[in-house]
Every structure is written in C-alpha cells, then in structure tokens.
N, C-alpha and C positions, 0 to 999 in steps of 0.2 A: 863603216862604222867601228869606232876605238870602242872594245870592252877593256877595263883595269880590274882585276881581282887582287886583294890582297890576300896572299893563301896564307900567310903565318898566322890573321886574324880573322880568315874566312869571312871579309867583307866583300862592298862592291863598292870602290871607288869610282867607275867610270861605267856610264852603257851604255851612253846614248853620244859618244862625244865622238873626237876628227880629229886627222893627221896633220901636220904642217910638217912635209918634207920636203919643200922645193925652196928657193929664195924667196921668193915672191909670199906664199904663205908664212914661211919662217918669217920673214918682216913683218908680216899684217900682224899675225899671234891673236891675240885678244884688243889688240885693241880697236874701238869702238865699242866693244859689251858692253852694254848699259845693265846685264842681269845675266848671272848663271843660274839654272835652275840645278836642282840633286839631279847630279846622273851625269851632268852633261861634265866636260873637261876636253885637252887639248892634248896629245903630246907634241912636242918639239923634236925633231929627228934631224940629224942630229943637231945637240945642244950640250954647252957645259954652264951657262951661265945665261940670265934674263934680267933685263930692268922693266921695268912698268910705268915706262914714258910714255904720256897720251893717253893713259888707261882710265877709264872712269871707276871703275870698282876695286876693292880687295882681292886679294886671290890666295890661295896655299899653293903652293909649292914643292913638288917633290921629284927630286934629283935621283937619277937609278942607272946603276952601273950596266956594264955590257950583258952580265948573269941577270939582270930586270932585278938585282936586291935594292933597295934601298939606302942611300948614301947619305943623303942629309933633307934635312926639313925647312922651307920657308911658312909656318905656317903666316895666312893674316897678314900679307905683304900689300901693304901701302901703295896706289897710283904714285907714280913717279919716285921710286927708288928703286935702287942697285938689288938683283936677288944677292946669296951671296957666291963666293966660288968656292969650287971643292975640285978636290981631285979625282979621278978614274969616272968620273961622268960622261955617259955617252948619250941619254938625253933627260927631258922635264917633263914631267905632266903639271897641266895648269890644271886648277881646282876650284869651285866655288868656295870661299873663307869659312871656312869651322868644319870641312871635311877629314881632315888630319885629325883637328881634336874628337870629331863623332868617332871615328873608323880605329883609334888609339893608332895609327901607321905609326912605326917608329923607324929609327935608322936599323938598318940588318933584315928587316922584315923581306920577303919572296915576296915577287909580284908575277902576277901569269898577265900577260898583254897579249890581246887580240884582235887585226885590226882587217 
C-alpha cells in the first residue's frame, strides 16, 4: 500500500495508493479508471514522463527526483494530453485532480514515500 506525505507542508497526498513498477503495471497505469477518491494515487517507478492517452479522468501529476523532492507538477492534466518533460525525474505520482492545489504542494517540497 502506497503512502505519500508532503513533509514540507505537513499534508498527505496518498494514503491508500498503489505502485506500478513492472512493465505491465506501468503500461496500464490508470487507464480504465473512472474515478479516484481522495487518498488514492499511483506511483509509477521508474518513470520520467507520462501521457493520459486512453484515460477517462483528469489527474494531478507530481514529478519526483531520487531524493524524493518535487521537481515539477502537472495539475489537472486532462485525458489525451502529454505530461511535461523534466530533467532529474526518478518517478511520478498520479493523484486525483485537485490534490496539488488542496495540499499546496510545490516544486522543492520534500516527500516521504512508503510502500
């Protein structure tokens, strides 16, 4: 079970998520998902960029480096769009749309990730 805390802000981004760390789970990602509840999320490891092709819902995307620091954000990324391309990204966390804004997550924030 994935849990992601934003240590900088003292907020929880994910408290019952999952990890995609195989070729198949990384490929499938959130395709086919029709709804994400607050607390849901997916960490795609390793991953430096994403796309939302074949997705049904908008998502927030947090790009994270090897030190678990936020290096970029794509809030409210709509289906059929490409995520941004960023240097130094080790993995991404996909969240329900609105989590980045609600938690105040920003570039440079330190995350605590456990799974």
